[in-house]
Structure formats: structure tokens, C-alpha cells
MARSE-685551 format. One record per atom (N, C-alpha, C, O): residue in three letters; x, y, z. Coordinates in steps of 0.02 Angstrom, whole numbers, plus 50000, padded with zeros to 5 digits. Example, Ala and Ser with C-alpha at 12.3 -4.5 7.8 and 13.67 -1.06 7.14 Angstrom:
residues 2
ALA506604971650390;ALA506154977550390;ALA506604983550390;ALA507124983450423;SER506424988850354;SER506844994750357;SER506455000250394;SER506705005750402;
END
This chain:
residues 354
MET462255197851832;MET462455200751768;MET463205202051768;MET463565200751719;LYS463435204751825;LYS464155206051831;LYS464545199651825;LYS465055199551790;TYR464325194251857;TYR464695187951855;TYR464665184751785;TYR465145181451765;LEU464115185751748;LEU464055183151680;LEU464565186351633;LEU464865182851592;LEU464665192851640;LEU465145196351599;LEU465855193951610;LEU466245193051564;ILE466015192751674;ILE466695190251691;ILE466805183451659;ILE467345181951634;PHE466295179251661;PHE466345172351634;PHE466465172551559;PHE466855168651532;ILE466115177151524;ILE466195177751451;ILE466895179951433;ILE467195177351386;LEU467165184751472;LEU467855187151459;LEU468365181551468;LEU468835180951429;ILE468265177551520;ILE468735171951532;ILE468715167051475;ILE469235164451454;CYS468125165551450;CYS468055160651395;CYS468385163251331;CYS468715159451296;CYS468295169551317;CYS468605172451257;CYS469375172151261;CYS469705170751211;SER469635173551320;SER470365173351329;SER470635166351317;SER471155165551286;CYS470275161451341;CYS470495154451331;CYS470485152451258;CYS470935148951234;VAL469975154751223;VAL469915153151151;VAL470495156251112;VAL470785153051068;ASN470665162651127;ASN471215166051093;ASN471875162551105;ASN472285161651060;GLN471985160451168;GLN472615157051185;GLN472665150351148;GLN473195148351125;SER472095146951143;SER472075140551107;SER472245141451034;SER472595137351004;ASP471975146851003;ASP472115148050932;ASP472855149450920;ASP473145147050871;LYS473155153350965;LYS473875154750958;LYS474285148350962;LYS474765147450924;THR474095144051008;THR474455137651016;THR474405133450953;THR474895130450931;GLN473805133250923;GLN473695129250863;GLN474105132050804;GLN474395128350765;ASP474115138950800;ASP474495141950746;ASP475245140350752;ASP475575138950703;LYS475495140550813;LYS476205139150826;LYS476365131950808;LYS476885130650778;LYS475925127150825;LYS476035120150809;LYS476025118950734;LYS476425115150707;ALA475565122350700;ALA475515121550628;ALA476155123950593;ALA476405120750547;LYS476415129750617;LYS477025132550589;LYS477615127850601;LYS478035126750556;THR477645124950662;THR478185120350679;THR478145114050636;THR478665111650613;ASN477555111450623;ASN477465105450582;ASN477685106750510;ASN477985102550477;THR477535112950486;THR477725114650417;THR478485114950409;THR478765112350361;GLU478815118050460;GLU479545118450458;GLU479855111550462;GLU480365110250429;SER479575107150502;SER479865100550512;SER479805096350449;SER480185091550441;LYS479335097950405;LYS479265094150343;LYS479785096050291;LYS479885092450243;LYS480125101750300;LYS480665103750255;LYS481275099350265;LYS481465097850321;LEU481575097250208;LEU482175093050211;LEU482805097450216;LEU482895101850175;SER483215096250265;SER483835100050273;SER484345097650221;SER484495091750216;VAL484605102450183;VAL485085100850130;VAL485655105850133;VAL485575111450157;ASN486245103750109;ASN486805108250099;ASN486805110650027;ASN486645106749981;THR486975116850016;THR486975119649949;THR487635123249935;THR488015124949980;GLN487755124349870;GLN488325128449848;GLN488095132849791;GLN487655131149752;THR488415138649786;THR488285143149730;THR488835142049678;THR489425142649693;ILE488625140549617;ILE489105139249563;ILE489475145649545;ILE489175150849535;GLN490135145049542;GLN490555150749524;GLN490955149149461;GLN491035143249443;ASP491205154349429;ASP491645153449371;ASP492305150349396;ASP492675153549433;SER492445144149375;SER492985140349407;SER493465137549355;SER493325137149296;VAL494045135749381;VAL494535131849342;VAL494405124449358;VAL494365122449416;PHE494345120449306;PHE494215113349313;PHE494805109349286;PHE495045110649231;HIS495015104449324;HIS495565100149303;HIS495285093549276;HIS495115088949315;GLN495235093149210;GLN495015086949179;GLN495535081449193;GLN496135082849195;GLU495295075349204;GLU495755070149228;GLU495615063449194;GLU495035061549184;ILE496135060049178;ILE496095052949161;ILE496555049149208;ILE497095051549226;VAL496335043249228;VAL496715039049274;VAL496885032449240;VAL496445029249212;ALA497515030549242;ALA497735024449210;ALA498155020349259;ALA498495023149302;ASN498135013849251;ASN498565009449290;ASN499225008349253;ASN499235007849191;GLY499765008049291;GLY500415007049261;GLY500885003549309;GLY500675000449357;PHE501525004149296;PHE502035001049338;PHE502665005449338;PHE502765009549294;ILE503075004249388;ILE503705007949395;ILE504265004149359;ILE504324998049365;GLU504655007949322;GLU505225005049286;GLU505835009349299;GLU505815015449292;ALA506385006049318;ALA507005009849330;ALA507265012649264;ALA507275009249213;THR507465018949266;THR507745022149207;THR508375018549184;THR508485017449124;TYR508795016649232;TYR509395012649218;TYR509325006049255;TYR509245005849316;ARG509375000549218;ARG509284993949247;ARG509734989149208;ARG509674988449147;SER510174985849244;SER510674981749211;SER510714974849244;SER510764974249305;GLU510694969649202;GLU510794962849226;GLU511544961449224;GLU511854961349171;LEU511844960449282;LEU512564959849288;LEU512784952549280;LEU512534948149316;ARG513244951349233;ARG513494944649219;ARG514254944749214;ARG514554949849199;PHE514554938949229;PHE515264937949214;PHE515334936449140;PHE514874933949108;ARG515924938049113;ARG516044936849041;ARG516224929649026;ARG516244927648968;LYS516374925749078;LYS516544918649067;LYS516304914549127;LYS516194917149181;GLY516224908149116;GLY516004903749170;GLY516584901849216;GLY517134900249192;ASP516464902149282;ASP516974900249330;ASP516674900249401;ASP516084901649410;ILE517084898549450;ILE516874898549519;ILE516864905649547;ILE517324909549535;ILE516344907349584;ILE516314913949616;ILE516744913749679;ILE516614909849725;GLU517254917949681;GLU517704918049738;GLU517454922849793;GLU517504921249852;LYS517174928649773;LYS516974933549823;LYS516384937649798;LYS516384940149741;ILE515874938449841;ILE515314942949828;ILE515344948349881;ILE515334946949941;LEU515384954549859;LEU515504960149905;LEU514884964349920;LEU514944969549952;VAL514304962149897;VAL513684966049906;VAL513124961449929;VAL513204955349932;LYS512554964549945;LYS511954960749963;LYS511344964349935;LYS511384970149915;ASN510784960949934;ASN510164963849907;ASN509974970149947;ASN510004970250008;GLY509784975349910;GLY509574981549941;GLY510144986349954;GLY510034992049975;GLN510764984149943;GLN511334988449956;GLN511434993449899;GLN511384991549840;VAL511564999649916;VAL511715004749866;VAL512455004649850;VAL512875004749896;VAL512625004549786;VAL513325004449765;VAL513445010349719;VAL512985012749685;ASN514065012649716;ASN514255018249674;ASN514545015749608;ASN514755009949602;LYS514535019949558;LYS514825018349493;LYS515565016549502;LYS515935020149535;GLY515775010949471;GLY516465008749475;GLY516615004249535;GLY517175001749541;GLN516125003149579;GLN516244999049638;GLN516264991649619;GLN515874989349577;LEU516714987849651;LEU516774980749638;LEU516184977049669;LEU516044977749729;ILE515834973049629;ILE515244969349652;ILE515444962249673;ILE515254959949727;ALA515814958849631;ALA516024951849644;ALA516594950049596;ALA516694953449546;HIS516964944749614;HIS517464942349567;HIS517524934749572;HIS517384931749624;GLN517744931749516;GLN517844924549513;GLN518544922849537;GLN518934927249556;ASP518704916449537;ASP519374914049553;ASP519834916349496;ASP519784913849440;ILE520284920949511;ILE520704923849459;ILE521444921849467;ILE521884925349444;SER521564916249500;SER522264914049510;SER522604912649443;SER523174914549434;ASN522244909349397;ASN522544907949331;ASN522644914449292;ASN523164915249260;GLU522164918949296;GLU522224925249260;GLU522814929449286;GLU523174932549248;LYS522894929449353;LYS523454933049383;LYS524114930149360;LYS524594933749346;ASN524144923549357;ASN524764920149334;ASN524914921949262;ASN525494923349244;GLN524384921849219;GLN524494923649149;GLN524694930949142;GLN525094932749098;LEU524424935249185;LEU524594942249183;LEU525334943249201;LEU525684947249171;GLN525564939549252;GLN526254940149273;GLN526724937649218;GLN527244940649204;GLN526534932049187;GLN526934929449132;GLN526964934449074;GLN527484935249042;ALA526404937749061;ALA526394942549006;ALA526834948549021;ALA527164951148976;LYS526854950649083;LYS527284956249102;LYS528024954349093;LYS528424958349070;VAL528194948149113;VAL528874945749105;VAL529064945549031;VAL529614947549012;ALA528594943048989;ALA528724942648917;ALA528834949548887;ALA529244950248842;VAL528474954548910;VAL528564961348885;VAL529254963848905;VAL529594967148865;ALA529464962448966;ALA530124964648989;ALA530684961448948;ALA531164964648929;GLU530604954948933;GLU531104951448893;GLU531124954248822;GLU531654955148793;ALA530534955648794;ALA530504958348726;ALA530824965248723;ALA531134967048674;GLU530734969248775;GLU531034975848777;GLU531804975448779;GLU532144979348747;ASN532064970448817;ASN532794969448818;ASN533044967148750;ASN533574969348727;GLU532664962748718;GLU532854960348652;GLU532854966048602;GLU533284966348557;LEU532374970648609;LEU532334976448564;LEU532954980948572;LEU533214983548523;ILE533174981748635;ILE533774985848648;ILE534394982548615;ILE534794985948584;ASP534444975948623;ASP535024972448593;ASP535024973148517;ASP535544974248486;LEU534434972548487;LEU534394973048414;LEU534564980048389;LEU534894980848338;LYS534334985048425;LYS534504991948406;LYS535254993048411;LYS535544996548370;ALA535564990048462;ALA536294990848470;ALA536664987548412;ALA537154990148386;SER536414981648392;SER536754978148337;SER536664981748271;SER537094981148227;TYR536134985448263;TYR536014989248201;TYR536324996248206;TYR536315000048157;GLY536594997848263;GLY536925004348272;GLY536435010148279;GLY536605015848262;VAL535845008748302;VAL535345014248308;VAL535085014748380;VAL534525017148391;LEU535475012348427;LEU535235012248496;LEU535095019148524;LEU534605020148560;ASP535505024048505;ASP535425030748533;ASP534975035148491;ASP534875041048507;GLN534705032548438;GLN534275036548394;GLN533535035748414;GLN533315030348432;PRO533155041348411;PRO532435040848420;PRO532125036648364;PRO532385036448309;ASP531565033348379;ASP531245029048329;ASP531045032948267;ASP531025030248212;SER530895039448277;SER530665043448220;SER531225044748169;SER531085046548111;THR531865043848190;THR532425045048144;THR532695038648114;THR533115038848069;ILE532465032948139;ILE532685026548112;ILE532305025048047;ILE531705026448043;LYS532665022247998;LYS532325020547935;LYS531745015847949;LYS531815011047986;PRO531165017147919;PRO530565013047932;PRO530685005547922;PRO530445001547962;ALA531045003647869;ALA531154996547855;ALA531584993347910;ALA531464987747930;VAL532084997047934;VAL532514994547988;VAL532124993948053;VAL532174988848088;LEU531724999148069;LEU531334999048132;LEU530824993348132;LEU530714990148183;LYS530514992248074;LYS530024986848069;LYS530364980048080;LYS530084975748114;ASN530944979148051;ASN531304972748058;ASN531504971548130;ASN531444965948156;ILE531754976748163;ILE531974976148233;ILE531374974448277;ILE531414970148321;THR530814977948266;THR530224976948307;THR529964969848300;THR529794966648350;LEU529924967348238;LEU529674960548227;LEU530134955348260;LEU529894950548291;LYS530774956248253;LYS531244951348281;LYS531214951248357;LYS531294946048388;SER531104957148388;SER531104957448461;SER530484954148491;SER530494951848548;GLY529944953948453;GLY529314951048479;GLY528944955648527;GLY528494953448563;ILE529124962148528;ILE528824966748576;ILE528074967848563;ILE527684968448610;ARG527884967948499;ARG527184969048484;ARG526754963348510;ARG526224964448540;GLN526974957248497;GLN526584951448520;GLN526564951148596;GLN526054949248625;ALA527124952848628;ALA527144952648701;ALA526654957748731;ALA526314956348780;LYS526634963648702;LYS526164968648727;LYS525444966648715;LYS525004968048756;ALA525304963548658;ALA524624961148643;ALA524414955848694;ALA523844955748717;ASN524894951348710;ASN524734946148760;ASN524614949248829;ASN524194946848867;LEU524994954548845;LEU524894957848909;LEU524194960948913;LEU523864960548964;GLU523994964148859;GLU523324967148859;GLU522774961848865;GLU522274962948899;SER522874956148832;SER522384950648838;SER522354948048909;SER521804946448934;ALA522924947648943;ALA522934945349012;ALA522564950349058;ALA522204948249103;LYS522654956849045;LYS522294961949084;LYS521544961349073;LYS521154962049121;ILE521334960249011;ILE520614959448995;ILE520334953449031;ILE519774953649057;ALA520714947949033;ALA520484941849067;ALA520374943149141;ALA519894940549171;VAL520814947049171;VAL520714948749242;VAL520094953049252;VAL519704951949298;ARG519994957949207;ARG519404962249212;ARG518754958249202;ARG518254959549235;GLN518774953449158;GLN518174949449144;GLN518004944649202;GLN517464941849204;SER518464943849247;SER518334939649307;SER518034943849363;SER517904941249418;LYS517924950249350;LYS517634954649400;LYS516994957849372;LYS516914958649311;ILE516534959549417;ILE515944963449398;ILE515984970149433;ILE516024970549494;ILE515984975349393;ILE516034982249418;ILE515364985849405;ILE515074985049351;ALA515124989649453;ALA514494993249445;ALA514554998449389;ALA514985002849393;PRO514134998049337;PRO514175002849282;PRO513865009649299;PRO513985014549264;PHE513475009949352;PHE513165016249374;PHE512965015549447;PHE512965010049474;LYS512795021049478;LYS512555020849547;LYS511865017849549;LYS511425019749511;GLY511755013049595;GLY511105009849599;GLY511065005349660;GLY511485005549704;VAL510525001349661;VAL510404996849717;VAL510394989649690;VAL510154988349636;ILE510674985149730;ILE510734978149710;ILE510064974549722;ILE509744975449773;ALA509864970449673;ALA509244966549679;ALA509344959649646;ALA509774958749604;ASN508934954849667;ASN508914948049638;ASN509584944449643;ASN509754940449599;LEU509954945749696;LEU510574942049708;LEU510394935649746;LEU510194936049804;THR510474929849714;THR510264923649745;THR510824918449752;THR510774913949793;THR511354919049712;THR511884914049715;THR512364915349774;THR512324920649806;LYS512804910649786;LYS513274911049843;LYS513994910549820;LYS514144908249764;GLU514444912749863;GLU515154911849850;GLU515324904449847;GLU515054900449886;GLY515764902549801;GLY515954895649792;GLY515554891949740;GLY515734886549719;ASN514984894949718;ASN514584891849666;ASN514874893349597;ASN515204898549586;TYR514764888749552;TYR514954889849482;TYR514424894049449;TYR513824893049460;ILE514634898849408;ILE514164903049371;ILE514404903549299;ILE514994904649285;SER513934902649252;SER514104903049181;SER514024910149156;SER513764914449191;ALA514264911249095;ALA514204917949066;ALA513484919749049;ALA513324925549038;ALA513054914749046;ALA512344916049029;ALA511924917649091;ALA511354919849085;ASP512194916549151;ASP511814917449213;ASP511914924549240;ASP512464927349238;ASN511364927349266;ASN511414933849300;ASN511674932849371;ASN511444928449407;LEU512154936949390;LEU512354937049460;LEU511824940849501;LEU511614938649554;CYS511614946649476;CYS511124950949509;CYS510884956149459;CYS511084956149401;ILE510444960449483;ILE510194966049443;ILE510384972449479;ILE510314972949540;LEU510614977349442;LEU510764983949470;LEU510224988849445;LEU510114989549385;ILE509904992149493;ILE509334996549478;ILE509495003649502;ILE509745004549557;SER509345008449460;SER509445015449479;SER508845017649521;SER508355020349495;GLN508875016549587;GLN508325018049631;GLN508135025349631;GLN507555027049645;ASP508605029749616;ASP508465036949616;ASP508235039449548;ASP508065045349540;GLN508215035049499;GLN507995036849432;GLN507455031849410;GLN507615026449386;LEU506825033849419;LEU506265029349405;LEU505765032549357;LEU505685038549356;ASP505435028249318;ASP504925030449271;ASP504275026849286;ASP504275021049307;ALA503715030249275;ALA503055027049277;ALA502845025649205;ALA502825030149163;VAL502695019349190;VAL502495017349123;VAL501755015449125;VAL501545011349166;PHE501355018449081;PHE500645017049080;PHE500375017649009;PHE500725020148965;ASN499755015348999;ASN499445015548933;ASN498825019948935;ASN498465020248985;ILE498695023348880;ILE498075027148872;ILE497725024748808;ILE498045021748765;LEU497075026048804;LEU496695024248744;LEU496855029148688;LEU497045034848699;GLU496765026748627;GLU496915030948569;GLU496535037648569;GLU496835042748554;PRO495875037748587;PRO495525044348589;PRO495795049048642;PRO495665055148638;GLN496175046448690;GLN496455050748743;GLN497135053848725;GLN497415057548764;LEU497385052248667;LEU498045054648647;LEU498105062248648;LEU498615064848670;PRO497595066048624;PRO497655073348628;PRO497695076048700;PRO497865081848711;PHE497545071748747;PHE497545073748817;PHE498245074448846;PHE498345078048895;VAL498745071048815;VAL499425070948843;VAL499915074248795;VAL499805074548735;GLN500465076648824;GLN500995079548784;GLN501655079148823;GLN501655078348884;ILE502205079548787;ILE502865079248818;ILE502945085048868;ILE502725090648856;ASP503265083448924;ASP503395088148980;ASP502775089649022;ASP502805093949066;GLN502225086249009;GLN501615087249049;GLN501705083949118;GLN501975078449122;GLN501485087349170;GLN501545084649238;GLN500975079749252;GLN500405080949233;VAL501135074349287;VAL500635069349307;VAL500765067649381;VAL501295069149408;LYS500275064349412;LYS500335061949480;LYS500345054349480;LYS499965051049444;VAL500785051549522;VAL500865044349526;VAL500775042149599;VAL501055045149644;ALA500365036949610;ALA500255034349677;ALA500285026749674;ALA500025023649628;SER500595023749724;SER500645016449727;SER499995013549754;SER499645016849793;PHE499825007449734;PHE499235004149761;PHE499325002449835;PHE498845001849872;ALA499955001749856;ALA500095000149925;ALA499915005849972;ALA499685004750028;ASN500015012049948;ASN499855017849989;ASN499685023649942;ASN500125027249920;GLU499035024549928;GLU498815029549881;GLU498885036649908;GLU498845041449871;ASP498985037249974;ASP499075043950003;ASP499755046949985;ASP499825053049984;ASP500245042649971;ASP500905045049951;ASP500905046049875;ASP500895041149837;GLN500925052249854;GLN500925053849783;GLN501605056549762;GLN501955059949800;TYR501775055149699;TYR502415057249671;TYR502275061249608;TYR501835059649568;SER502665066549598;SER502615070549538;SER503045067349483;SER503575064549497;ALA502805067749422;ALA503175064949366;ALA503035069249304;ALA502535072849301;LYS503495068849257;LYS503435072749195;LYS503475067849136;LYS503915063549133;ILE503005068549089;ILE502985064149031;ILE503605065448988;ILE503735071048966;THR503975060048975;THR504595060548936;THR504545056848869;THR504915058348823;GLU504085051948865;GLU504025047948803;GLU503295046548788;GLU502905044848832;ILE503115047248724;ILE502465045048699;ILE502625040448640;ILE502825042748586;ASN502525033948650;ASN502695029248597;ASN502245030148536;ASN501635029548543;PRO502515031648478;PRO502105033048418;PRO501835026648386;PRO501955025348327;PHE501485022648426;PHE501225016248402;PHE500605014448441;PHE500595014848503;VAL500085012448406;VAL499465010148437;VAL499445002548432;VAL499464999748377;ASP499394999148489;ASP499404991748488;ASP498734988948468;ASP498264992648453;GLU498684982248467;GLU498074978948443;GLU497474980348488;GLU496894979348467;ASN497594982748549;ASN497044984348595;ASN496864991848593;ASN496464994148634;GLY497164995548548;GLY497025002648543;GLY497355006748597;GLY497105012048615;LEU497905004348625;LEU498255007648680;LEU498915010648656;LEU499245008048611;ILE499095016148688;ILE499725019548673;ILE500145019748738;ILE499885021548791;ARG500765018048733;ARG501215017548791;ARG501515024448806;ARG501795027748762;ILE501465026448870;ILE501725032948893;ILE502225031648949;ILE502135027048989;LYS502745035748951;LYS503235035349004;LYS503335042149036;LYS503415047249001;ALA503315042349103;ALA503405048649141;ALA503955047649193;ALA503955042649229;HIS504415052349196;HIS504985051849242;HIS504805054949310;HIS504585060649313;LEU504905051049364;LEU504755053349431;LEU505275058449453;LEU505875057349446;SER505045063949481;SER505505069149503;SER505695068549577;SER506185071449598;ASN505295064649616;ASN505435064249688;ASN505345057149715;ASN504985056149763;PRO505685052149685;PRO505605045349711;PRO505945044549779;PRO506405048349795;ASP505725039749818;ASP506045038149881;ASP506115030549888;ASP505955026849841;ARG506345028349945;ARG506485021149955;ARG505865016949963;ARG505915010849969;SER505265020049962;SER504655016149970;SER504335014249904;SER503815011049902;ILE504645016249849;ILE504385014449783;ILE504925010749744;ILE505495012949740;TYR504725004949715;TYR505205000249687;TYR505074999049612;TYR504525000049586;ASP505604996849580;ASP505554994649511;ASP505054988849506;ASP505094984049544;GLY504584989449459;GLY504074984249450;GLY503444985149490;GLY502964981449481;MET503424990149534;MET502834991249576;MET502244993849534;MET502334997949489;ASN501634991349550;ASN501034993649515;ASN500825000449543;ASN500835001549604;VAL500635005049498;VAL500455011749519;VAL499845014149481;VAL499645011249431;LYS499545019549508;LYS498985023049475;LYS499245029849454;LYS499535033549493;VAL499135031449391;VAL499375037749362;VAL498785042249346;VAL498315040149312;SER498815048449370;SER498295053349358;SER498565058849312;SER499055062149328;VAL498235059749255;VAL498435064849207;VAL497885070149206;VAL497295068549196;GLN498065076349217;GLN497575081749220;GLN497715087049166;GLN498285088349147;ARG497155090049143;ARG497195095649096;ARG496735101149120;ARG496155099849135;LYS496975107249122;LYS496585112849150;LYS496095115549099;LYS496275116949042;LEU495465116349121;LEU494945119649081;LEU494725125849119;LEU494515125349177;ASP494765131649088;ASP494585137949120;ASP493845139449109;ASP493545137449059;SER493565143149158;SER492885145949152;SER492365140649135;SER492045141049083;VAL492285135849178;VAL491785130649168;VAL491315130549228;VAL491475133049281;VAL490725127449217;VAL490255126149271;VAL490475119749305;VAL490415114249277;LYS490725120349366;LYS490995114549402;LYS490555113049462;LYS490375117549500;ILE490375106649471;ILE489965104549528;ILE490295098649562;ILE490625094649528;PRO490205097849627;PRO490455091749660;PRO490055085649639;PRO489465086349621;LYS490355079949640;LYS490025073849616;LYS489405072049658;LYS488955068649634;THR489405074349721;THR488825072849764;THR488205076549742;THR487655074949764;ALA488275081549698;ALA487695085449676;ALA487295081849621;ALA486725083549608;LEU487595076849590;LEU487275073749532;LEU486935067149553;LEU487235063049588;VAL486315066249529;VAL485935060049541;VAL485655057649475;VAL485645061249425;LYS485415051449475;LYS485125048449415;LYS484365048449421;LYS484095046349472;ARG484025050749369;ARG483305050449364;ARG483135048149294;ARG483305051449245;SER482785042549288;SER482585039849223;SER483195039049177;SER483165040649117;ASN483745036549207;ASN484365035449170;ASN484665041849141;ASN485045041649093;ARG484495047449171;ARG484785053749150;ARG485105057149210;ARG484925055849267;ASP485585061549195;ASP485935065249249;ASP485525071349270;ASP485315075349228;VAL485425071849336;VAL485005077249363;VAL485375080649419;VAL485715077449460;VAL485315087349422;VAL485565091349478;VAL484985095749503;VAL484645098949463;PHE484885095849568;PHE484365099949598;PHE484635106749616;PHE485175107349647;THR484275112049597;THR484425118749620;THR483895120849670;THR483385117549678;VAL484015126549704;VAL483545129149754;VAL483285135949731;VAL483665140449713;GLN482615136449731;GLN482285142849716;GLN481715143749767;GLN481255139749769;ASP481765149049807;ASP481245150549858;ASP481105144449902;ASP480525142749914;SER481635141349925;SER481595135449970;SER481255129449937;SER481015125049972;LEU481245129249871;LEU480975123549834;LEU481535120449792;LEU481935123949762;ALA481555113749792;ALA482045110149751;ALA481795109849679;ALA481225107849666;LYS482225111749633;LYS482055111749562;LYS482485106649524;LYS483105106549531;TRP482155102649485;TRP482465097149448;TRP482755099849383;TRP482415103249345;ASN483425098349369;ASN483765100749309;ASN484145094949275;ASN484585091949306;TYR483965093549213;TYR484365088749174;TYR485015092149153;TYR485015098049134;VAL485575088449157;VAL486225091349139;VAL486605086649092;VAL486485080649091;ASP487055089649053;ASP487525085849012;ASP488225086849039;ASP488425092549053;ILE488595081349047;ILE489265081649076;ILE489785082649021;ILE489795079048971;LYS490225087449032;LYS490765088848984;LYS491395084849000;LYS491715082048956;ALA491565084549065;ALA492165080949087;ALA492095079449161;ALA491635081949194;GLU492555075449187;GLU492545073949258;GLU493255072549283;GLU493705070949244;ASN493335073049349;ASN493945070749382;ASN493745066949445;ASN493165064849450;SER494185066149492;SER494035062049550;SER493475064949593;SER493105061149624;ASN493405071549596;ASN492935074649642;ASN492395078949610;ASN491885080449642;PHE492485080949546;PHE492025085749516;PHE491815083649446;PHE492145079649412;TYR491235086549425;TYR491015086249356;TYR491045093249326;TYR490915098249360;ALA491235093549262;ALA491165099749224;ALA490525099049182;ALA490445094249145;ILE490065103849189;ILE489415103449158;ILE489415107449093;ILE489605113249091;LYS489185104049040;LYS489145107248974;LYS488485110848964;LYS488455116048932;LYS487945108048992;LYS487275110748980;LYS486825109049039;LYS486855103549066;GLY486395113949058;GLY485885112649108;GLY485945116849170;GLY485455117549208;LEU486535119849183;LEU486645124149240;LEU487015130449219;LEU487315130749165;SER486985135549261;SER487315141849246;SER487685144349307;SER487555142349364;ILE488155148849294;ILE488505152249349;ILE487995155849393;ILE487505158649367;LYS488095155649458;LYS487675158749509;LYS487075154449529;LYS486715156249575;ASP486955148749495;ASP486435144149518;ASP486635141349586;ASP487225140049598;THR486145140349629;THR486265137149694;THR486045129849689;THR485455128449679;ILE486515125349697;ILE486385118249688;ILE486375114649755;ILE486705116749803;ILE486005109149758;ILE485955105049818;ILE486485099549813;ILE486535096049762;ILE486895098849866;ILE487455094149863;ILE487395088549916;ILE487855084549923;SER486835088449952;SER486735083050002;SER485995081450008;SER485565085549990;ASN485835075350033;ASN485145073150043;ASN484725073749980;ASN484135075549983;ASN485025072349923;ASN484665073149859;ASN484495066649825;ASN484225066649769;MET484645060949857;MET484535054649823;MET483795053349810;MET483615050749757;ASN483365055049858;ASN482645053849851;ASN482245060249847;ASN481645060349861;LEU482575065549827;LEU482255072149824;LEU481795072549763;LEU481945069849710;ALA481225075949771;ALA480745076749717;ALA480735084049694;ALA480935088549731;HIS480485085049634;HIS480415091749607;HIS479915095749649;HIS479375093249667;ASP480085101949665;ASP479675106549705;ASP479605104249778;ASP479165106649814;ALA480035099749800;ALA480035098049871;ALA480295103949912;ALA480745107449890;ARG479995104949971;ARG480205110450013;ARG480845108450050;ARG480895102950077;VAL481335112950050;VAL481975111450081;VAL482185117150127;VAL481955122850121;ASN482615115350173;ASN482915120150219;ASN483665120450203;ASN484045116350228;PRO483885125250160;PRO484575125050134;PRO485075128150182;PRO484935132950218;THR485685125150182;THR486265128050217;THR486815129050166;THR487055124150137;LEU487025135250155;LEU487525136750103;LEU488225134750126;LEU488445136650181;ILE488565130950084;ILE489245128650097;ILE489715131950046;ILE489535132649988;LYS490305134050068;LYS490785137050023;LYS491025132049972;LYS491155126249988;GLN491095134149910;GLN491315129749856;GLN492045127849866;GLN492465132049883;GLU492195121449855;GLU492885119049861;GLU493235120049795;GLU492925120649742;ASP493905120249800;ASP494315120949740;ASP494415114049708;ASP494745113549656;
END
């Protein structure tokens, strides 16, 4: 009898231990069926509405440099990529004939001045200021001396020398210089292009419905396709008051911080933002498509809840929600592509990004 009682106690103990093990396994299986997701709590946020447009860089000052007459290029003093200052000599043609004409003109002026002195002496007005000489007498003396014509010829000779030179009209960088010294160049040919590398504009187009989105002095961001990580600040300076046949409006924004890695004619991406206060903002990863509608899952008591939403605006990283969510809702931002309504989830709260 004693041994029977001991046997019964041992059996009961084994049964209880087995039940505990089964309960633990069941609980573990239930937990493992929960999908791990990241969540965020919606807060009252500032949202930057954004439109992105493709454009190009245009130098604020850009000049095609030409000689005023056709002749042989005697000297080129610059090269492509070289920065030159305003007033710096770029190149000059063979000016031997112009120099000779200039010297002759100077001699002619000197001779005319001597002739003028002789005529004044013969008229007895040599020691008198011109303002005291009778106008008719002064006019006759001046015409006879030829001083006016000599001075006009001297000025023409100086102009001819200047036209044989190209002087930088502003500070900039030399581009498209392809000809060589000794080559003939006509007045219709460009010697090179001078570009204001430190003064650049981003030119882009927006659609007609987007016109209320932009205004003069509005800040925009500019990035080159070559390196989108390098962004430049710009301010809108021009809105062309004309809609073209494609419904586009031309906008120009002046870059405030250009460097040597951005060039005239380079293709760029322009981002225009407008601030919206107190909106429901969600990361783009929170939104999925269900039956061709926009859906965001929220979490309630570890269950995923399906919510249809209407989008008010968007930018590169976020959506602004017009309808379907509220401040303080906890939304699922990961592992939501195949999530079902009322699916059990294991949420991890993530801090909302700006």
C-alpha cells in the first residue's frame, strides 16, 4: 500500500511537469506567429511640400568674344579654363598697320597744331585765349589749320588699334577656345566664350498648375546629375510671365554658393519646397497599395488595423495625409507589404524623423 501511494505521487508530478512544458511551448508558438514591425506615433509636424524639376545651369554673364574685323591672330594670351579679370587682354591681331596709321595720325595732329599757331600769329590773336577770339575768326583759323580733321583721324586710328584687341568685359573663365595663333579669323567668328563662373543661374520649367507654388526670392535646392549629394542653394529671381505650348513656365534661380564643380550648361535637378504647418506627416514606407487605394496600417492592442488614406502632398521622403489618420495614431512603417487586417504584430516604436 505504501509503495502504491509513492507510485501515484510520482505519476502526478510527471503529468504536471508535462502540462507546464506544453503551456510554455504553446505560448512560444503564439509569440513566434507575431510579425515584428517598426512603428511611429504621428505627431503635429511641419511638412515641406516639394516639386522636383529638371533644368540646366546658365551663366549670369556670358559673352561670345569676337574681333571687330577680320585679320591674322598674332597672340592669344589665355587658355580654356583660365580665370581672367575685367579689362585683361585676351588676344590681339597683327596690328602693325594700325600702329603705323596711329603714328601717322599723331604726326598729322602735331603738324596741324603748328599750323594753328602760325595762323593765330598771322591774325594777331596768338596770345589771346580762344574764348576772347571772334567766333568767325576762330572758325576760319581752325578750318584752315586742319586740326579738327587731324584729331578725328587720330581717334579713328586709336579705335582701329582697340578693335584689333579683345579685352575681357568682366571677370570670368575662358571656354570654347579652339583656334590658334597665326590663323585668320573673321569678324563673324567667335574667338572664345567668357563665362562668369562665380555667377550662375539654374533655369527650369514648372507646369502651369504649379505656378502658385513659386514666388520671387523663394529658396530652392539645386543638385547636379553627376553628383546629387552636392547640393547648392539658390533663390528664385525670375518667373517668365508666359506659358508655352506645352503648358510650362520658365523659372530662373540664382545660385548663392557655386563652386568649380558646376559648369554652364550642366543638367541639374531643382527642388522647390513650401512649408505646411500642422499636418499629419508619415514616412513613405508606411503607405501600401490595396485594391488600387492607398492604405496605412495602425496598431491597436498588437493588432494591425487597415486604414484607407487620402494624400494631400508629398516630398522625397514623406506624405502629408489629408484624410484617414489622426495625430497620436501609431502607424506601421516596416514589414507591411503583405500585412493583413487584424494580423498580430510585435511592434517596436521608432522616433519620428523630421
